[in-house]
N, C-alpha and C positions, 0 to 999 in steps of 0.2 A: 647318370640317368638319361642324359640327353646326348645327342650327337653334336659335338662342338663344331665340326666342319660344316655340317648342314646349317647350323645356327648362324655361323659367320656368313655363309652364302646368302641366307635370307636377309641379313642386315644389308649386304651389298645390293641385293636385288630390290629391296623395298624402302630404303631410306628416303628416296626422293618422294615416294607416295606419302610417307609419314610427314615429311617436311612440308608438302603442299597443304595437307590438312591442318598442320600446326599453324601455318601462315593464315589460313582461313579463320581458324579460331582466334588467332591474334587480332585480326582485323575487327571481328565482331566484338571480341572481349574488350579491346581498348576503346572502340567507339561507344559502346554502351556505358562503360565505366565513366568516360569523359562527359557523357550526356547527363549524368546525375546532377540534379539541382532541385533541392527541396522547394524552391520558389516556383518551379515548373509544375508542381504537383496538381494544382487546380486546372491548369491547361490540359494536362494529360488525362485527368479525370473527365474533363469535358469531352475530349476526343473519344474516350472509352464509352461515355454515355451516348454519344452520337452513333457509334457503331458497336453496340454491346455484344452482338453475336460474334463478330470477328475478333474482338479483343479477348472475349471469353475463350474462344477456340484455341487461341495461342497462349492462354494462361496469363494474360496481361491485364486482368481486371484490377489487380491490386498493385497500384503504382508504388505504394510504400513510402513511408516517411524517412526510412533509413537507407543507407547505401546497400546494405545486405539485402533488404527487401526489394529494392529497385533492380539490382543485378540478378537476383534469383528469379524474379518475375520475367524479366526481359531476355535473359539468356538461357536459364535452365528449364524454362517451360517447354521450349521446342528446339531452339537453335543448337544448344549444346547436347542435345539428344540426337537430332536429325543428322548433323554433319558427321559426328563419330559413327553413327549408324551406317552411313554410306561407306565410310572407311572400312568398317568391319565387313560389309558385304563384299567389297573388292578384295580385301586382304585374305579373308577366310577362303574365298574361291581360289586365290593364287596358291595357298598353302597345301591344298590337297587335290581338289577336283581337277584343276587345270593341269596338274602333273599327269593325272590319269588320262585326261582327255587328249593331250598332245603326245602321249607316249613317253614322256620324260620319267615317269615313275619307274619304268623298267630299269633305268640307270641307277636310281636310288636303291632299288631292291636288289640290284646285282652286287652291291657292297655287303660285306658280312655284318649287317645291322638288322636287327629284328624290326618288323613292321611297327610294333607298338612304340618302339623307341623313336622311330622316324616321326610318327604322328605326335608323340609327346613333345618332341623338339618343336614341331610346328605350333602346337598349342601354347607352349611356353613363350614362343616368340610373339604370338598374338597377344598374350597376357602382358608381356613386357611393353609392347607398343601401346596398349591401353593405359598402363600405368604411366608411361611417359607422356601420353596425351593429356590425361587428367592432371598429372603433376605440373606439366607445362602451363596449362590453362589456369590452374590454381595460383601458381607463382606469378604469372603475368598480371592477373587481376589484383593480386595483393600488392604488387609493386606499383601498378598504376594508381591503386586506391591510396597508398601511402604518399605517393608523389603529389597527387592532386587534392586529396582530402585526408590529410594526416589525422589519424586516430578515429576516423569515421567508421571503418570496417570492423565488424565483430569477427575477429580472426578465428576464434574457436568454433563459432557457429558456421562460418564459411568452410572451415575444414571438414566439419561434420557433413555439410551439404555435398562436398566433393567426394567424400567417402561413399555416400549414397549413390552419386552419379557413377562412380567406378563400379559399384555393384550392378547397376543397371546395364552398363556396357559389358561387364563380364557375362551377364545373362545373354545379351545379344550376341556376344562373341561365341559363347557356348552353342547357341542355336545355329550360328553360321558355320562353325567348325564341324558340328554334328552333321549338318546337311552336306557339307563339302566331303566328309568322309564316307557318306552313304551313296553319293551320286558318282556316276561314271563320266557324265558330261558337265562341263562347267556351267553351261546355260541353265541346267536344272538346279544346280547348287545355288547359283545366283538368284534364280527365281524364288526359291524357298526362303533364302535369307532376306531378300527384298520384301517378300510377303510378310514375314514376321515383323520386320521393322515398320513397314508402312501400315500394316494392320494395327499395330500397337499405337502408333501416333494418331491415325485416323479415328480410332475408337475413343481415344482419350479426348481428342478435339471435339468430337460429336457429343461426348458425355458432358462437356463443359457448356454447351450451348444453351441448355435449359433443363428444367426439372423432368421434362418428359423423357429425356435420354440419359438422365443421370445414372441410372442403374447399369449402363454400358461400361462404366468405369471398372466394374468388377470382372470384366472380360478381357482386360488388358494388363500386362505385367507392369505398365507404367504407374499403375495405382500403388504399387509397392514402393515406388520412389516418391515419398511424400516430402516435398520441398519444405513446407512450413514446419512440419513436425520434426524433421531432421535438424533444421536450424535451431529449433527449440530444445533439442536433445531428448525428445520423447522416447520412452522405452519401447513402445509398440512400433515406432518408426524404425528403430534400430533392429528390431526383430524382423520386420519386413525386409530390411536391407540385407540381413543375414540370409534370408530366403533367396534373394536374388543371387548372391554370391554362390550359395550352395547349388541352386538350380543350374547356374552357368557351368560350374565345375562338373556336375553330374552329366550334363549334356555333352561336354567335351570328352568325358570318360566314356560315355556311351558311343560316341563317334569313333574314338580310338579303338575300343573293343570290337566294334563292327568292322572297321577297316582291317584289323588284324586277322579276321576270320573269313572275310568274303573273297569270292573269286574276282580277279581283276582282268579286264579286257586288254591285256598287254601283248 
């Protein structure tokens, strides 16, 4: 179904980019995990009370008494969404729009390979990178947790949380890939992908500040990534997670279909 040669080429071209973002996630993941100390709870709560708006915007109001609550609050509220979001913006642009923009797509299309197969290969590569990213972050935190705080992490709940995170990233990846397939210029594709990620994060942050803006949470896909309910294994949270996966796949499919039919400035 996919073009193996192109897939290998993308691995060679983008592994450094992936490695950089994995390193960033490693730094934050290890630092936050090492900071866990139930005795520090009162101090962190005092800080949150002194700057309630800022802590609420970043989803850090719940310090938590457990390692899972601490990690999910300080990492999965913003950091582990924003950094992968930037990675998606860059990679999605590289996989389609940049090829069209710089004229390289003509070489890909000169081969006896259908357009949909080329874009399916690109979409699968993007999905693989997201799986690697989430899998790496999950494994890293679990290893650090077991080394520093043996038996403290609720592994099953943490795995559920990361399944939800992957769903959110698949949605962002679908939006980025769709934009990249629709646009002839890489700057336009990047602008659309950036707008989706930044809009989602900003609206969620604003909705957390106070009751006046709480209704804004229904205007961002990040609401479908319910950290607390996913950790608890709530059925509705799983349903919202499925919606994120489905929406991401549909957006990718729409982008592939559009790319297969449109005129390209080659």
